[in-house]
MDTraj code that builds the backbone (N, CA, C; nanometers):
import mdtraj as md
import numpy as np

residues = "MET HIS LYS GLN ARG ILE LEU VAL VAL GLY GLN THR PRO PRO PRO TYR GLY GLY GLN ALA ILE MET ILE GLN ARG LEU LEU GLU GLY THR TYR SER SER".split()
xyz = np.array([
    [2.0389, -1.2734, -1.8606],
    [1.9309, -1.3698, -1.8732],
    [1.9811, -1.5066, -1.8270],
    [1.8969, -1.5826, -1.7632],
    [1.9374, -1.7138, -1.7131],
    [1.8670, -1.8253, -1.7900],
    [1.9241, -1.9420, -1.7802],
    [1.8642, -2.0580, -1.8465],
    [1.7407, -2.1021, -1.7707],
    [1.6379, -2.1372, -1.8441],
    [1.5182, -2.1913, -1.7822],
    [1.5303, -2.3418, -1.7741],
    [1.4704, -2.3976, -1.6726],
    [1.4686, -2.5429, -1.6581],
    [1.3299, -2.5929, -1.6935],
    [1.3261, -2.7046, -1.7616],
    [1.1988, -2.7688, -1.7912],
    [1.2071, -2.9149, -1.7495],
    [1.0936, -2.9702, -1.7180],
    [1.0849, -3.1112, -1.6822],
    [1.0115, -3.1829, -1.7945],
    [1.0752, -3.2813, -1.8538],
    [1.0152, -3.3596, -1.9616],
    [0.9871, -3.4987, -1.9075],
    [0.8611, -3.5384, -1.9138],
    [0.8210, -3.6695, -1.8643],
    [0.7772, -3.7536, -1.9831],
    [0.8378, -3.8690, -1.9989],
    [0.8036, -3.9585, -2.1087],
    [0.9176, -4.0552, -2.1316],
    [0.9024, -4.1367, -2.2312],
    [1.0050, -4.2358, -2.2593],
    [1.1103, -4.1793, -2.3532],
    [1.2327, -4.2274, -2.3386],
    [1.3394, -4.1942, -2.4325],
    [1.3831, -4.3252, -2.4983],
    [1.4353, -4.3178, -2.6210],
    [1.4691, -4.4405, -2.6934],
    [1.5684, -4.5282, -2.6197],
    [1.5650, -4.6609, -2.6347],
    [1.4607, -4.7342, -2.7038],
    [1.3330, -4.7417, -2.6209],
    [1.2166, -4.7694, -2.6671],
    [1.1846, -4.8100, -2.8041],
    [1.1899, -4.6919, -2.9012],
    [1.2150, -4.7211, -3.0254],
    [1.2252, -4.6179, -3.1273],
    [1.0920, -4.5979, -3.1962],
    [1.0290, -4.4881, -3.1672],
    [0.9033, -4.4572, -3.2334],
    [0.8319, -4.3421, -3.1666],
    [0.7566, -4.2694, -3.2447],
    [0.6654, -4.1664, -3.1979],
    [0.7170, -4.0749, -3.0884],
    [0.6543, -4.0848, -2.9720],
    [0.6831, -3.9969, -2.8594],
    [0.8302, -4.0019, -2.8184],
    [0.8894, -4.1184, -2.8144],
    [1.0284, -4.1326, -2.7709],
    [1.1240, -4.0551, -2.8619],
    [1.1028, -4.0612, -2.9920],
    [1.1889, -3.9902, -3.0872],
    [1.1734, -3.8394, -3.0710],
    [1.0508, -3.7909, -3.0556],
    [1.0287, -3.6476, -3.0419],
    [1.0874, -3.5942, -2.9113],
    [1.0784, -3.6706, -2.8039],
    [1.1381, -3.6283, -2.6773],
    [1.2899, -3.6229, -2.6904],
    [1.3487, -3.7208, -2.7569],
    [1.4936, -3.7198, -2.7771],
    [1.5361, -3.5965, -2.8567],
    [1.4642, -3.5629, -2.9620],
    [1.4976, -3.4446, -3.0426],
    [1.4803, -3.3162, -2.9621],
    [1.3775, -3.3105, -2.8799],
    [1.3552, -3.1941, -2.7949],
    [1.4719, -3.1739, -2.6988],
    [1.5178, -3.2818, -2.6377],
    [1.6258, -3.2728, -2.5396],
    [1.7602, -3.2411, -2.6034],
    [1.7827, -3.2849, -2.7260],
    [1.9113, -3.2639, -2.7928],
    [1.9187, -3.1316, -2.8683],
    [1.8056, -3.0644, -2.8811],
    [1.8004, -2.9413, -2.9590],
    [1.8697, -2.8243, -2.8907],
    [1.9012, -2.7218, -2.9695],
    [1.9527, -2.5961, -2.9151],
    [1.8502, -2.4884, -2.9464],
    [1.8284, -2.4008, -2.8505],
    [1.7214, -2.3027, -2.8622],
    [1.7720, -2.1655, -2.8213],
    [1.7261, -2.0637, -2.8923],
    [1.7597, -1.9268, -2.8535],
    [1.6452, -1.8717, -2.7694],
    [1.6781, -1.7813, -2.6808],
    [1.5733, -1.7270, -2.5939],
    [1.5403, -1.5835, -2.6266],
])
top = md.Topology()
chain = top.add_chain()
for i, resn in enumerate(residues, 1):
    res = top.add_residue(resn, chain, resSeq=i)
    for name in ("N", "CA", "C"):
        top.add_atom(name, md.element.get_by_symbol(name[0]), res)
traj = md.Trajectory(xyz[None], top)
């Protein structure tokens, strides 16, 4: 099985709030396939 690539469009911190925090957590997370 190979790694999938995704494109995330949005802001990353700073600023600290809402969408930026969730995108940062999404990018730093580890996921099983």
